[in-house]
C-alpha positions as CSV (number, residue, x, y, z in Angstrom):
1,M,3.4,-140.9,-22.0
2,K,2.4,-141.4,-18.1
3,V,-0.8,-140.1,-18.5
4,F,-1.3,-142.5,-21.5
5,L,-0.2,-145.5,-19.4
6,Q,-2.3,-144.5,-16.7
7,F,-5.6,-143.5,-18.2
8,A,-5.8,-144.9,-21.9
9,L,-4.0,-148.0,-21.7
10,P,-6.4,-149.8,-19.2
11,S,-9.3,-148.6,-21.7
12,L,-7.4,-150.2,-24.5
13,I,-6.6,-153.3,-22.6
14,A,-10.3,-153.5,-21.6
15,L,-11.4,-152.7,-25.3
16,S,-8.8,-155.7,-26.3
17,L,-10.4,-158.1,-24.0
18,V,-14.2,-157.4,-25.4
19,L,-12.6,-157.7,-28.9
20,F,-10.2,-160.8,-28.6
21,G,-10.7,-162.0,-25.0
22,G,-14.2,-163.4,-24.8
23,C,-16.0,-160.6,-23.3
24,S,-19.1,-158.9,-24.4
25,L,-19.9,-155.2,-24.6
26,M,-22.1,-156.1,-21.8
27,D,-19.8,-157.6,-19.9
28,H,-17.1,-154.9,-19.8
29,P,-13.9,-156.1,-17.8
30,K,-13.1,-154.3,-14.7
31,P,-9.8,-154.4,-12.8
32,T,-11.7,-156.8,-10.5
33,D,-12.5,-159.1,-13.4
34,A,-10.2,-162.2,-13.1
35,R,-9.9,-162.5,-16.8
36,Y,-8.8,-158.9,-16.6
37,Q,-6.3,-159.8,-14.2
38,V,-5.0,-162.5,-16.1
39,A,-4.8,-160.5,-19.3
40,Q,-2.8,-157.9,-17.0
41,G,-0.5,-160.6,-15.6
42,N,0.3,-161.7,-19.2
43,R,1.0,-158.1,-20.1
44,Y,3.5,-157.6,-17.3
45,Y,5.2,-161.5,-17.7
46,F,5.7,-161.1,-21.3
47,G,6.6,-157.2,-21.6
48,K,3.6,-156.6,-24.0
49,S,3.3,-152.8,-24.0
50,V,4.7,-152.6,-20.8
51,E,8.3,-153.1,-19.4
52,Q,8.4,-156.9,-18.4
53,D,7.9,-157.0,-14.5
54,L,7.6,-160.6,-13.3
55,E,6.8,-159.4,-9.5
56,E,3.7,-157.3,-11.1
57,A,2.6,-160.4,-13.4
58,A,2.7,-162.5,-10.2
59,R,0.7,-160.1,-8.3
60,W,-2.0,-160.0,-11.2
61,Y,-2.2,-163.6,-11.4
62,N,-2.3,-163.8,-7.7
63,L,-5.5,-161.5,-7.7
64,A,-7.1,-163.9,-10.4
65,A,-6.3,-167.0,-8.4
66,Q,-7.7,-165.9,-5.3
67,Q,-10.9,-165.6,-7.1
68,G,-10.8,-169.3,-8.3
69,N,-9.7,-168.5,-11.9
70,P,-8.1,-171.7,-13.2
71,D,-5.9,-169.6,-15.7
72,G,-4.7,-167.2,-12.9
73,E,-4.1,-170.3,-10.6
74,F,-2.2,-171.9,-13.3
75,Y,0.1,-168.9,-14.0
76,L,0.6,-168.2,-10.4
77,A,1.8,-171.9,-10.2
78,R,4.0,-171.5,-13.0
79,C,5.6,-168.4,-11.3
80,Y,6.1,-170.2,-8.0
81,S,7.6,-173.2,-10.0
82,R,10.2,-170.9,-11.9
83,G,10.9,-168.4,-9.2
84,D,9.2,-165.6,-11.8
85,G,8.5,-162.6,-9.7
86,V,7.8,-164.7,-6.4
87,P,10.5,-166.8,-4.5
88,K,10.8,-170.4,-5.9
89,N,8.2,-172.6,-3.8
90,H,7.5,-176.2,-5.1
91,L,4.8,-176.7,-2.4
92,E,3.0,-173.2,-3.4
93,A,3.4,-174.4,-7.2
94,A,1.8,-178.0,-6.6
95,K,-1.0,-176.3,-4.7
96,W,-2.0,-174.0,-7.4
97,Y,-1.5,-176.3,-10.1
98,R,-4.0,-178.7,-8.1
99,L,-6.7,-176.2,-7.7
100,A,-6.4,-175.3,-11.7
101,A,-6.1,-179.0,-12.7
102,L,-9.1,-179.7,-10.5
103,Q,-10.9,-177.1,-12.7
104,G,-10.0,-179.1,-15.6
105,N,-7.1,-176.8,-16.8
106,P,-5.2,-179.4,-19.1
107,D,-1.7,-177.5,-18.7
108,A,-2.0,-177.5,-14.9
109,Q,-3.0,-181.4,-15.0
110,Y,0.3,-181.9,-17.1
111,Q,2.4,-179.7,-14.9
112,L,0.9,-181.5,-11.7
113,G,1.6,-184.8,-13.2
114,R,5.1,-183.8,-13.6
115,C,5.2,-182.6,-10.1
116,Y,4.3,-186.0,-8.8
117,V,6.7,-187.5,-11.2
118,L,9.7,-185.4,-10.0
119,H,8.5,-185.0,-6.4
120,E,8.2,-181.1,-6.7
121,G,5.9,-179.9,-3.9
122,V,4.3,-183.2,-3.3
123,E,5.2,-186.9,-2.7
124,K,6.4,-188.9,-5.5
125,N,3.6,-191.1,-6.5
126,N,3.2,-192.8,-9.9
127,I,-0.5,-193.5,-9.7
128,M,-1.0,-189.7,-9.2
129,A,1.4,-188.8,-11.8
130,Y,-0.1,-191.2,-14.3
131,M,-3.7,-190.0,-13.6
132,W,-2.9,-186.4,-14.1
133,L,-0.7,-187.0,-17.0
134,N,-3.5,-189.2,-18.7
135,L,-6.2,-186.5,-18.3
136,A,-3.7,-183.9,-19.7
137,A,-3.0,-186.5,-22.8
138,I,-6.8,-187.1,-23.2
139,T,-6.8,-183.5,-24.2
140,G,-3.9,-184.0,-27.3
141,N,-1.2,-183.1,-25.2
142,E,1.9,-184.9,-26.8
143,S,4.2,-184.2,-23.9
144,A,1.7,-185.7,-21.3
145,R,1.2,-188.8,-23.6
146,Q,4.8,-189.5,-23.6
147,D,5.6,-188.7,-19.8
148,R,2.5,-190.8,-18.9
149,D,3.6,-193.7,-21.1
150,G,7.1,-193.3,-19.4
151,V,5.5,-193.4,-15.8
152,A,3.7,-196.6,-16.9
153,Q,6.9,-198.5,-17.4
154,R,7.8,-198.2,-13.9
155,M,4.2,-199.1,-12.6
156,T,2.5,-202.5,-12.0
157,D,-0.6,-203.6,-14.3
158,A,-2.6,-203.1,-11.1
159,E,-1.2,-199.7,-10.3
160,I,-1.8,-198.6,-13.9
161,A,-5.5,-200.0,-14.0
162,K,-6.0,-197.8,-10.6
163,A,-4.7,-194.8,-12.2
164,Q,-6.9,-195.3,-15.2
165,R,-9.9,-195.5,-12.8
166,L,-9.0,-192.5,-11.1
167,S,-8.5,-190.7,-14.4
168,K,-12.0,-191.9,-15.4
169,V,-13.6,-190.7,-12.2
170,R,-11.9,-187.6,-12.3
171,S,-13.0,-186.6,-15.9
172,S,-16.5,-187.5,-15.3
173,N,-16.4,-184.8,-12.5
């Protein structure tokens, strides 16, 4: 079994990425490929075909995040936000959510908006919260829409207008 896990399993993972993960045969995923690293992180995070190991998941997500992969950044942020495999750290979570959100990851946009609402790792800021939640809501995230509308109830018309302008600028980038 150990030999299988050491040699055959990585090949099966690579094949599954080719078949289901958006990689082509010409673009065979390697352990240094950020998509492979995110897939490995997910395997360990959810315990798929391996024993669940949140520290190992965070390690793989970190490798992908260090390459600027928005999914790796998002999942690493989630680990920091929850304390999954790494010490809970809202500053680190907000940092990684921001990096993924800036690349258009709607889940990261939603979570970063929540960070601004809850004052987790960032200063509480309803304008920034509204902007990020609005960007996530535009993608169809119903929770983001509800949270955005809740934030709007605590804002002036001028603040909402500013947040909407910021959303428009950010969505055009």
